[in-house]
N, CA, C and O atoms as CSV, one atom per row, in Angstrom:
chain,resi,resn,atom,element,x,y,z
A,1,MET,N,N,70.514,-87.542,-5.234
A,1,MET,CA,C,70.146,-88.314,-3.818
A,1,MET,C,C,69.637,-89.867,-4.593
A,1,MET,O,O,68.697,-89.836,-5.387
A,2,ASP,N,N,70.325,-91.143,-4.287
A,2,ASP,CA,C,70.031,-92.187,-4.831
A,2,ASP,C,C,69.827,-92.798,-3.443
A,2,ASP,O,O,70.470,-92.624,-2.408
A,3,TYR,N,N,68.745,-93.571,-3.701
A,3,TYR,CA,C,68.155,-94.690,-2.736
A,3,TYR,C,C,67.468,-95.658,-3.215
A,3,TYR,O,O,67.129,-95.740,-4.396
A,4,GLN,N,N,67.093,-96.839,-1.935
A,4,GLN,CA,C,66.948,-98.034,-2.207
A,4,GLN,C,C,66.129,-98.607,-1.059
A,4,GLN,O,O,66.340,-98.208,0.086
A,5,PHE,N,N,65.392,-99.337,-1.264
A,5,PHE,CA,C,64.587,-99.955,-0.158
A,5,PHE,C,C,64.628,-101.213,0.148
A,5,PHE,O,O,64.032,-101.874,-0.703
A,6,VAL,N,N,65.220,-102.062,1.280
A,6,VAL,CA,C,65.248,-102.995,1.692
A,6,VAL,C,C,64.334,-103.578,2.412
A,6,VAL,O,O,63.903,-102.922,3.361
A,7,LYS,N,N,63.717,-105.105,2.155
A,7,LYS,CA,C,63.520,-105.579,3.260
A,7,LYS,C,C,63.925,-106.805,3.984
A,7,LYS,O,O,64.154,-107.849,3.374
A,8,ASP,N,N,64.028,-106.693,5.392
A,8,ASP,CA,C,64.952,-107.715,5.938
A,8,ASP,C,C,63.862,-108.818,6.259
A,8,ASP,O,O,62.648,-108.656,6.137
A,9,ILE,N,N,64.660,-110.257,6.800
A,9,ILE,CA,C,64.324,-111.229,6.742
A,9,ILE,C,C,63.016,-111.408,7.323
A,9,ILE,O,O,62.185,-112.274,7.048
A,10,ASP,N,N,62.910,-109.970,8.615
A,10,ASP,CA,C,61.840,-110.604,9.800
A,10,ASP,C,C,60.689,-109.529,8.796
A,10,ASP,O,O,59.559,-109.627,9.276
A,11,GLY,N,N,60.722,-108.540,7.528
A,11,GLY,CA,C,59.686,-108.134,6.986
A,11,GLY,C,C,59.816,-106.600,7.319
A,11,GLY,O,O,58.959,-105.780,6.988
A,12,THR,N,N,61.023,-106.278,8.037
A,12,THR,CA,C,61.215,-104.672,8.210
A,12,THR,C,C,61.674,-104.062,7.386
A,12,THR,O,O,62.801,-104.443,7.068
A,13,ILE,N,N,61.129,-102.878,6.632
A,13,ILE,CA,C,61.651,-102.202,5.831
A,13,ILE,C,C,62.499,-101.312,6.195
A,13,ILE,O,O,62.365,-100.759,7.286
A,14,ARG,N,N,63.362,-101.056,5.490
A,14,ARG,CA,C,64.574,-99.905,5.563
A,14,ARG,C,C,65.038,-99.300,4.568
A,14,ARG,O,O,65.357,-99.829,3.503
A,15,VAL,N,N,65.120,-97.961,4.889
A,15,VAL,CA,C,65.644,-97.022,3.505
A,15,VAL,C,C,66.963,-96.426,3.536
A,15,VAL,O,O,67.292,-95.376,4.087
A,16,GLN,N,N,67.735,-97.302,2.815
A,16,GLN,CA,C,69.227,-96.749,2.640
A,16,GLN,C,C,69.472,-95.605,1.290
A,16,GLN,O,O,69.376,-96.032,0.139
A,17,VAL,N,N,69.729,-94.427,1.502
A,17,VAL,CA,C,70.390,-93.048,0.783
A,17,VAL,C,C,71.554,-93.009,1.086
A,17,VAL,O,O,72.148,-93.259,2.135
A,18,SER,N,N,71.948,-92.595,-0.143
A,18,SER,CA,C,73.083,-92.125,-0.566
A,18,SER,C,C,74.323,-91.255,0.218
A,18,SER,O,O,73.909,-90.353,0.946
A,19,MET,N,N,75.413,-91.386,0.165
A,19,MET,CA,C,76.146,-90.507,1.109
A,19,MET,C,C,75.874,-89.189,0.920
A,19,MET,O,O,75.441,-88.815,-0.170
A,20,ASP,N,N,76.024,-88.578,1.636
A,20,ASP,CA,C,75.812,-86.950,2.436
A,20,ASP,C,C,74.417,-87.035,2.600
A,20,ASP,O,O,74.114,-85.935,3.064
A,21,HIS,N,N,73.105,-87.898,2.455
A,21,HIS,CA,C,71.945,-87.830,2.719
A,21,HIS,C,C,71.495,-89.358,3.848
A,21,HIS,O,O,70.350,-89.765,4.042
A,22,GLU,N,N,72.832,-89.973,4.461
A,22,GLU,CA,C,72.010,-90.949,4.943
A,22,GLU,C,C,70.985,-90.529,6.320
A,22,GLU,O,O,70.177,-91.295,6.847
A,23,VAL,N,N,71.257,-89.153,6.713
A,23,VAL,CA,C,70.240,-89.262,8.113
A,23,VAL,C,C,68.997,-88.996,7.580
A,23,VAL,O,O,68.061,-89.026,8.379
A,24,ILE,N,N,68.671,-88.654,6.017
A,24,ILE,CA,C,67.221,-89.223,5.407
A,24,ILE,C,C,66.729,-90.354,5.615
A,24,ILE,O,O,65.667,-90.595,6.189
A,25,GLY,N,N,67.438,-91.058,5.183
A,25,GLY,CA,C,67.073,-93.013,5.422
A,25,GLY,C,C,67.399,-92.998,7.117
A,25,GLY,O,O,66.627,-93.900,7.444
A,26,GLN,N,N,67.791,-92.730,7.896
A,26,GLN,CA,C,67.693,-93.011,9.360
A,26,GLN,C,C,66.308,-92.320,9.594
A,26,GLN,O,O,65.488,-93.004,10.205
A,27,TRP,N,N,65.919,-91.054,9.196
A,27,TRP,CA,C,65.104,-90.546,9.635
A,27,TRP,C,C,63.416,-90.942,8.936
A,27,TRP,O,O,62.301,-90.526,9.250
A,28,PHE,N,N,63.750,-91.653,8.172
A,28,PHE,CA,C,62.194,-92.905,7.712
A,28,PHE,C,C,62.359,-93.883,8.413
A,28,PHE,O,O,61.256,-94.281,8.788
A,29,ASN,N,N,63.448,-94.705,8.928
A,29,ASN,CA,C,63.692,-95.849,9.553
A,29,ASN,C,C,63.522,-95.775,10.893
A,29,ASN,O,O,63.403,-96.806,11.556
A,30,GLU,N,N,63.493,-94.617,11.422
A,30,GLU,CA,C,63.205,-94.080,13.196
A,30,GLU,C,C,62.065,-93.718,13.167
A,30,GLU,O,O,61.124,-94.498,13.312
A,31,GLU,N,N,61.892,-91.967,12.898
A,31,GLU,CA,C,60.559,-91.426,12.835
A,31,GLU,C,C,59.554,-92.097,12.095
A,31,GLU,O,O,58.494,-92.233,12.707
A,32,VAL,N,N,59.591,-92.496,11.089
A,32,VAL,CA,C,58.441,-92.632,10.129
A,32,VAL,C,C,57.816,-93.703,10.656
A,32,VAL,O,O,56.605,-93.868,10.799
A,33,LYS,N,N,59.059,-94.708,11.050
A,33,LYS,CA,C,58.580,-96.360,11.268
A,33,LYS,C,C,57.796,-96.088,12.488
A,33,LYS,O,O,56.806,-96.750,12.800
A,34,ALA,N,N,58.246,-95.128,13.150
A,34,ALA,CA,C,57.467,-95.337,14.674
A,34,ALA,C,C,55.836,-94.305,14.687
A,34,ALA,O,O,54.853,-94.343,15.427
A,35,THR,N,N,56.160,-93.536,13.605
A,35,THR,CA,C,54.699,-92.674,13.772
A,35,THR,C,C,54.665,-92.610,12.168
A,35,THR,O,O,55.192,-91.678,11.560
A,36,PRO,N,N,53.916,-93.817,11.444
A,36,PRO,CA,C,53.519,-93.728,9.800
A,36,PRO,C,C,52.727,-92.157,9.535
A,36,PRO,O,O,53.035,-91.484,8.551
A,37,THR,N,N,51.871,-91.768,10.355
A,37,THR,CA,C,51.258,-90.564,9.945
A,37,THR,C,C,52.295,-89.320,9.706
A,37,THR,O,O,51.643,-88.368,9.275
A,38,LEU,N,N,53.330,-89.077,9.802
A,38,LEU,CA,C,54.241,-88.322,9.965
A,38,LEU,C,C,54.410,-87.833,8.716
A,38,LEU,O,O,54.551,-86.637,8.459
A,39,LEU,N,N,54.398,-89.036,7.647
A,39,LEU,CA,C,54.366,-88.307,6.114
A,39,LEU,C,C,53.440,-87.415,5.783
A,39,LEU,O,O,53.469,-86.336,5.191
A,40,ASP,N,N,52.626,-88.053,6.267
A,40,ASP,CA,C,50.906,-87.011,5.781
A,40,ASP,C,C,51.193,-86.074,6.108
A,40,ASP,O,O,51.162,-85.200,5.241
A,41,GLU,N,N,51.631,-85.671,7.475
A,41,GLU,CA,C,52.493,-84.481,8.289
A,41,GLU,C,C,52.955,-83.650,7.591
A,41,GLU,O,O,52.478,-82.535,7.377
A,42,VAL,N,N,53.975,-84.123,7.144
A,42,VAL,CA,C,54.688,-83.440,6.480
A,42,VAL,C,C,54.230,-82.859,5.273
A,42,VAL,O,O,54.141,-81.636,5.163
A,43,ILE,N,N,53.868,-83.802,4.168
A,43,ILE,CA,C,53.217,-83.498,3.163
A,43,ILE,C,C,52.046,-82.130,3.069
A,43,ILE,O,O,51.924,-81.343,2.130
A,44,LEU,N,N,51.265,-82.163,4.372
A,44,LEU,CA,C,50.471,-80.975,4.391
A,44,LEU,C,C,51.337,-80.012,5.122
A,44,LEU,O,O,50.907,-78.889,4.856
A,45,ALA,N,N,51.924,-79.967,5.581
A,45,ALA,CA,C,53.174,-78.868,6.020
A,45,ALA,C,C,53.673,-78.330,4.966
A,45,ALA,O,O,53.695,-77.105,5.080
A,46,ALA,N,N,54.187,-78.800,3.742
A,46,ALA,CA,C,55.111,-78.557,2.872
A,46,ALA,C,C,53.869,-77.833,1.651
A,46,ALA,O,O,54.141,-76.754,1.123
A,47,GLU,N,N,52.902,-78.365,1.405
A,47,GLU,CA,C,51.816,-77.760,1.010
A,47,GLU,C,C,51.183,-76.455,1.294
A,47,GLU,O,O,50.502,-75.720,0.579
A,48,SER,N,N,51.608,-76.348,2.605
A,48,SER,CA,C,50.891,-74.920,3.484
A,48,SER,C,C,51.491,-73.959,3.323
A,48,SER,O,O,50.970,-72.856,3.161
A,49,ILE,N,N,53.027,-74.240,3.337
A,49,ILE,CA,C,54.091,-73.240,3.169
A,49,ILE,C,C,54.617,-72.709,1.883
A,49,ILE,O,O,55.024,-71.608,1.511
A,50,LYS,N,N,54.441,-74.049,1.258
A,50,LYS,CA,C,55.039,-73.827,-0.666
A,50,LYS,C,C,54.561,-72.341,-1.315
A,50,LYS,O,O,53.396,-72.270,-1.704
A,51,GLY,N,N,55.374,-71.227,-1.433
A,51,GLY,CA,C,55.191,-70.106,-1.925
A,51,GLY,C,C,55.179,-69.177,-0.786
A,51,GLY,O,O,55.197,-67.952,-0.909
A,52,THR,N,N,55.159,-69.566,-0.107
A,52,THR,CA,C,55.322,-68.712,1.319
A,52,THR,C,C,56.939,-68.575,1.635
A,52,THR,O,O,57.885,-69.152,1.098
A,53,GLU,N,N,56.906,-67.412,2.908
A,53,GLU,CA,C,58.547,-67.724,3.188
A,53,GLU,C,C,58.142,-68.007,4.865
A,53,GLU,O,O,58.852,-67.747,5.837
A,54,ASN,N,N,57.100,-68.475,4.858
A,54,ASN,CA,C,56.749,-69.532,6.841
A,54,ASN,C,C,57.692,-70.779,6.364
A,54,ASN,O,O,58.079,-71.169,5.263
A,55,GLN,N,N,57.880,-71.225,7.722
A,55,GLN,CA,C,58.539,-72.332,7.802
A,55,GLN,C,C,57.636,-73.333,8.801
A,55,GLN,O,O,56.712,-72.978,9.533
A,56,TRP,N,N,58.006,-74.266,8.676
A,56,TRP,CA,C,57.220,-75.592,9.496
A,56,TRP,C,C,58.603,-76.715,9.649
A,56,TRP,O,O,59.451,-77.138,8.863
A,57,GLN,N,N,58.262,-76.946,11.288
A,57,GLN,CA,C,59.732,-77.820,12.009
A,57,GLN,C,C,58.937,-79.295,12.574
A,57,GLN,O,O,57.763,-79.196,12.929
A,58,HIS,N,N,59.479,-80.349,12.622
A,58,HIS,CA,C,58.572,-81.723,13.675
A,58,HIS,C,C,59.994,-81.719,14.280
A,58,HIS,O,O,61.052,-81.591,13.663
A,59,ILE,N,N,59.817,-81.880,15.579
A,59,ILE,CA,C,61.103,-82.343,16.702
A,59,ILE,C,C,60.601,-83.952,17.058
A,59,ILE,O,O,59.764,-84.196,17.927
A,60,GLY,N,N,61.179,-84.847,16.337
A,60,GLY,CA,C,60.769,-86.100,16.616
A,60,GLY,C,C,61.662,-87.048,18.040
A,60,GLY,O,O,62.136,-86.498,19.034
A,61,ARG,N,N,61.677,-87.872,17.880
A,61,ARG,CA,C,62.655,-88.883,19.169
A,61,ARG,C,C,64.023,-88.868,18.906
A,61,ARG,O,O,64.908,-88.983,19.753
A,62,GLU,N,N,64.179,-88.712,17.632
A,62,GLU,CA,C,65.498,-89.172,16.973
A,62,GLU,C,C,66.212,-87.619,16.605
A,62,GLU,O,O,67.240,-87.082,17.016
A,63,TYR,N,N,65.192,-87.203,15.672
A,63,TYR,CA,C,65.404,-86.219,14.437
A,63,TYR,C,C,64.352,-85.257,14.095
A,63,TYR,O,O,63.162,-85.555,13.991
A,64,THR,N,N,64.777,-84.259,13.950
A,64,THR,CA,C,64.097,-82.934,13.483
A,64,THR,C,C,64.247,-82.877,11.866
A,64,THR,O,O,65.316,-82.938,11.257
A,65,ILE,N,N,62.886,-82.738,11.269
A,65,ILE,CA,C,62.735,-82.233,10.168
A,65,ILE,C,C,62.006,-80.905,10.047
A,65,ILE,O,O,60.963,-80.632,10.642
A,66,ALA,N,N,62.747,-80.012,9.113
A,66,ALA,CA,C,62.390,-78.841,9.134
A,66,ALA,C,C,61.943,-78.497,7.703
A,66,ALA,O,O,62.543,-79.291,6.979
A,67,LEU,N,N,61.172,-77.689,6.952
A,67,LEU,CA,C,60.627,-77.155,5.543
A,67,LEU,C,C,60.758,-75.779,5.426
A,67,LEU,O,O,60.409,-75.087,6.383
A,68,HIS,N,N,61.215,-75.239,4.385
A,68,HIS,CA,C,61.805,-73.609,4.215
A,68,HIS,C,C,61.972,-73.670,2.844
A,68,HIS,O,O,62.529,-74.654,2.356
A,69,ASP,N,N,61.612,-72.852,2.219
A,69,ASP,CA,C,62.077,-72.348,0.982
A,69,ASP,C,C,62.138,-73.392,-0.166
A,69,ASP,O,O,63.041,-73.095,-0.948
A,70,ASP,N,N,61.517,-74.439,-0.496
A,70,ASP,CA,C,61.588,-75.445,-1.175
A,70,ASP,C,C,62.412,-76.688,-0.685
A,70,ASP,O,O,62.447,-77.706,-1.376
A,71,GLU,N,N,63.085,-76.595,0.527
A,71,GLU,CA,C,64.012,-77.269,1.025
A,71,GLU,C,C,63.712,-77.938,2.359
A,71,GLU,O,O,63.011,-77.540,3.290
A,72,VAL,N,N,64.451,-79.105,2.209
A,72,VAL,CA,C,64.031,-79.849,3.202
A,72,VAL,C,C,65.471,-80.108,4.198
A,72,VAL,O,O,66.536,-80.464,3.692
A,73,MET,N,N,65.339,-79.924,5.311
A,73,MET,CA,C,66.433,-80.156,6.364
A,73,MET,C,C,65.851,-81.726,7.224
A,73,MET,O,O,64.732,-82.006,7.654
A,74,ILE,N,N,66.677,-82.235,7.226
A,74,ILE,CA,C,66.854,-83.489,8.657
A,74,ILE,C,C,68.036,-83.422,9.246
A,74,ILE,O,O,69.114,-83.323,8.660
A,75,GLN,N,N,67.816,-83.486,10.715
A,75,GLN,CA,C,68.975,-83.294,11.296
A,75,GLN,C,C,68.746,-84.274,12.644
A,75,GLN,O,O,67.734,-84.444,13.324
A,76,ALA,N,N,69.985,-84.805,12.747
A,76,ALA,CA,C,69.994,-85.495,14.400
A,76,ALA,C,C,69.884,-84.638,15.699
A,76,ALA,O,O,70.816,-83.852,15.871
A,77,ASN,N,N,69.066,-84.656,16.482
A,77,ASN,CA,C,68.689,-83.939,17.463
A,77,ASN,C,C,69.958,-83.804,18.339
A,77,ASN,O,O,70.131,-82.778,18.996
A,78,LEU,N,N,70.876,-84.851,18.361
A,78,LEU,CA,C,72.140,-84.884,19.233
A,78,LEU,C,C,72.842,-83.489,18.578
A,78,LEU,O,O,73.598,-82.812,19.276
A,79,LEU,N,N,72.579,-83.171,17.393
A,79,LEU,CA,C,73.629,-82.107,16.897
A,79,LEU,C,C,73.350,-80.471,17.550
A,79,LEU,O,O,73.900,-79.406,17.270
A,80,ALA,N,N,72.415,-80.755,18.387
A,80,ALA,CA,C,71.849,-79.363,19.177
A,80,ALA,C,C,73.224,-78.930,20.250
A,80,ALA,O,O,73.123,-77.810,20.752
A,81,ILE,N,N,74.314,-79.636,20.572
A,81,ILE,CA,C,75.170,-79.328,21.392
A,81,ILE,C,C,75.818,-77.883,20.426
A,81,ILE,O,O,75.672,-77.582,19.242
A,82,SER,N,N,76.578,-77.207,21.575
A,82,SER,CA,C,77.142,-76.075,21.321
A,82,SER,C,C,78.283,-75.904,20.302
A,82,SER,O,O,79.212,-76.279,21.019
A,83,ILE,N,N,78.697,-75.680,19.445
A,83,ILE,CA,C,80.172,-75.624,18.978
A,83,ILE,C,C,81.259,-74.866,19.761
A,83,ILE,O,O,82.475,-74.888,19.567
A,84,ASP,N,N,80.428,-74.068,20.859
A,84,ASP,CA,C,81.599,-73.152,21.585
A,84,ASP,C,C,82.215,-74.323,22.574
A,84,ASP,O,O,83.342,-74.058,22.992
A,85,GLU,N,N,81.704,-75.455,22.969
A,85,GLU,CA,C,82.624,-76.509,23.578
A,85,GLU,C,C,83.262,-76.985,23.219
A,85,GLU,O,O,83.774,-77.711,24.071
A,86,LEU,N,N,83.893,-77.139,21.816
A,86,LEU,CA,C,84.857,-77.902,21.020
A,86,LEU,C,C,86.046,-77.581,21.297
A,86,LEU,O,O,85.966,-76.495,21.871
A,87,ASP,N,N,87.116,-77.896,21.224
A,87,ASP,CA,C,88.465,-77.158,21.469
A,87,ASP,C,C,88.697,-76.586,20.577
A,87,ASP,O,O,87.881,-76.478,19.662
A,88,GLU,N,N,89.986,-75.986,20.549
A,88,GLU,CA,C,90.327,-74.906,19.498
A,88,GLU,C,C,90.819,-75.934,18.559
A,88,GLU,O,O,91.531,-76.860,18.947
A,89,GLY,N,N,90.465,-75.792,17.378
A,89,GLY,CA,C,91.567,-76.467,16.196
A,89,GLY,C,C,90.792,-77.946,16.384
A,89,GLY,O,O,91.302,-79.048,16.181
A,90,MET,N,N,89.339,-77.650,16.855
A,90,MET,CA,C,88.492,-79.115,16.505
A,90,MET,C,C,87.149,-78.758,15.747
A,90,MET,O,O,86.551,-77.683,15.809
A,91,SER,N,N,86.780,-79.941,14.979
A,91,SER,CA,C,85.439,-79.785,14.264
A,91,SER,C,C,84.728,-80.423,14.934
A,91,SER,O,O,85.084,-81.008,15.957
A,92,TYR,N,N,83.409,-80.412,14.382
A,92,TYR,CA,C,82.275,-81.537,14.715
A,92,TYR,C,C,82.103,-82.010,13.337
A,92,TYR,O,O,82.126,-81.220,12.394
A,93,TYR,N,N,81.910,-83.431,13.169
A,93,TYR,CA,C,81.741,-84.117,12.053
A,93,TYR,C,C,80.038,-84.353,12.283
A,93,TYR,O,O,79.596,-84.794,13.343
A,94,ASP,N,N,79.167,-83.985,11.111
A,94,ASP,CA,C,78.315,-83.872,10.824
A,94,ASP,C,C,77.469,-84.296,9.789
A,94,ASP,O,O,76.258,-84.078,9.814
A,95,GLN,N,N,78.212,-85.072,8.602
A,95,GLN,CA,C,78.064,-85.129,7.786
A,95,GLN,C,C,77.035,-86.881,7.677
A,95,GLN,O,O,76.350,-87.023,6.664
A,96,GLU,N,N,77.035,-87.621,8.356
A,96,GLU,CA,C,75.467,-88.128,8.322
A,96,GLU,C,C,74.723,-88.051,9.760
A,96,GLU,O,O,74.341,-89.061,10.351
A,97,SER,N,N,74.544,-86.587,10.307
A,97,SER,CA,C,73.835,-86.500,11.036
A,97,SER,C,C,72.907,-85.122,10.815
A,97,SER,O,O,71.895,-84.748,11.408
A,98,LEU,N,N,73.646,-84.535,9.746
A,98,LEU,CA,C,72.798,-83.592,9.020
A,98,LEU,C,C,72.454,-83.602,7.410
A,98,LEU,O,O,73.370,-83.939,6.660
A,99,ALA,N,N,71.309,-83.285,6.898
A,99,ALA,CA,C,71.493,-83.569,5.287
A,99,ALA,C,C,70.275,-82.312,5.062
A,99,ALA,O,O,69.525,-81.938,5.964
A,100,PHE,N,N,70.272,-81.793,3.719
A,100,PHE,CA,C,69.464,-81.024,3.005
A,100,PHE,C,C,69.210,-81.431,1.445
A,100,PHE,O,O,70.160,-81.702,0.710
A,101,CYS,N,N,67.949,-81.453,1.024
A,101,CYS,CA,C,67.507,-81.766,-0.439
A,101,CYS,C,C,66.106,-80.500,-0.617
A,101,CYS,O,O,65.434,-79.619,-0.080
A,102,GLY,N,N,66.306,-81.072,-1.479
A,102,GLY,CA,C,65.011,-79.922,-2.715
A,102,GLY,C,C,63.670,-80.880,-1.904
A,102,GLY,O,O,63.752,-82.001,-1.403
A,103,PHE,N,N,62.548,-80.024,-1.998
A,103,PHE,CA,C,61.236,-80.558,-2.290
A,103,PHE,C,C,61.003,-81.517,-2.974
A,103,PHE,O,O,60.578,-82.522,-2.405
A,104,GLU,N,N,61.182,-81.529,-4.286
A,104,GLU,CA,C,61.476,-82.668,-5.648
A,104,GLU,C,C,62.038,-83.625,-5.211
A,104,GLU,O,O,61.294,-84.605,-5.169
A,105,ASP,N,N,63.200,-83.827,-4.797
A,105,ASP,CA,C,63.464,-84.711,-4.578
A,105,ASP,C,C,63.376,-85.824,-3.485
A,105,ASP,O,O,63.569,-87.040,-3.514
A,106,PHE,N,N,62.885,-84.634,-2.171
A,106,PHE,CA,C,62.308,-86.103,-1.064
A,106,PHE,C,C,61.281,-86.058,-1.190
A,106,PHE,O,O,60.799,-86.916,-0.451
A,107,PHE,N,N,60.233,-85.351,-1.919
A,107,PHE,CA,C,58.616,-86.048,-2.191
A,107,PHE,C,C,58.917,-87.184,-2.998
A,107,PHE,O,O,58.112,-88.116,-3.004
A,108,ALA,N,N,59.992,-87.247,-3.702
A,108,ALA,CA,C,59.736,-88.184,-4.811
A,108,ALA,C,C,60.381,-89.453,-3.949
A,108,ALA,O,O,59.822,-90.546,-3.861
A,109,LEU,N,N,61.018,-89.286,-3.639
A,109,LEU,CA,C,61.587,-91.036,-2.222
A,109,LEU,C,C,60.259,-90.644,-1.103
A,109,LEU,O,O,59.913,-91.553,-0.348
A,110,VAL,N,N,59.698,-89.608,-1.030
A,110,VAL,CA,C,58.115,-90.120,-0.131
A,110,VAL,C,C,57.362,-90.937,-0.878
A,110,VAL,O,O,57.204,-92.024,-0.323
A,111,SER,N,N,56.728,-90.820,-2.130
A,111,SER,CA,C,56.067,-91.432,-3.131
A,111,SER,C,C,56.462,-92.697,-3.275
A,111,SER,O,O,55.604,-93.545,-3.029
A,112,ALA,N,N,57.531,-93.069,-3.607
A,112,ALA,CA,C,58.507,-94.157,-3.729
A,112,ALA,C,C,58.465,-95.090,-2.853
A,112,ALA,O,O,58.513,-96.266,-3.215
A,113,TYR,N,N,58.347,-94.664,-1.250
A,113,TYR,CA,C,58.499,-95.280,-0.368
A,113,TYR,C,C,57.041,-96.013,0.134
A,113,TYR,O,O,56.985,-97.143,0.619
A,114,ARG,N,N,55.940,-95.163,-0.080
A,114,ARG,CA,C,54.686,-95.427,-0.130
A,114,ARG,C,C,54.203,-96.322,-1.012
A,114,ARG,O,O,53.476,-97.272,-0.724
A,115,GLN,N,N,54.665,-95.984,-2.267
A,115,GLN,CA,C,54.321,-97.211,-3.148
A,115,GLN,C,C,55.382,-98.643,-2.791
A,115,GLN,O,O,54.816,-99.699,-3.075
A,116,PHE,N,N,56.342,-98.755,-2.406
A,116,PHE,CA,C,56.947,-99.737,-2.169
A,116,PHE,C,C,56.364,-100.244,-0.864
A,116,PHE,O,O,56.528,-101.462,-0.799
A,117,ILE,N,N,55.704,-99.722,0.267
A,117,ILE,CA,C,55.207,-100.209,1.413
A,117,ILE,C,C,53.395,-100.463,1.239
A,117,ILE,O,O,52.627,-100.841,2.124
A,118,GLY,N,N,53.152,-100.206,0.181
A,118,GLY,CA,C,51.970,-100.729,-0.388
A,118,GLY,C,C,50.699,-99.749,-0.039
A,118,GLY,O,O,49.536,-100.079,-0.270
A,119,GLN,N,N,51.223,-98.044,0.762
A,119,GLN,CA,C,50.426,-96.944,1.140
A,119,GLN,C,C,49.853,-96.594,0.367
A,119,GLN,O,O,49.102,-95.634,0.542
């Protein structure tokens, strides 16, 4: 997973993440920006479930993050629609609304993000 940090002319920091993981950048830009302590909560949750079969989930305003089995899932809350509602032969495009990555990659991004913003 490739990523970069961009500081806009107004000082706003945005996270851009490679294709198939765009929603992870959107999660940072929406949820973490609105609630900076969320990163601490996610780190503590990861430490508490590591090596267990437990799961952890945080439902935010726009996105949900879930931790399980050394894997991070971030999903747009809009994906909570029922697939049964789609017409036959139709599929729901979710590539920019759902992403999975391993703990190692995700927490490397968290660390780099914190370093970039000076935390």
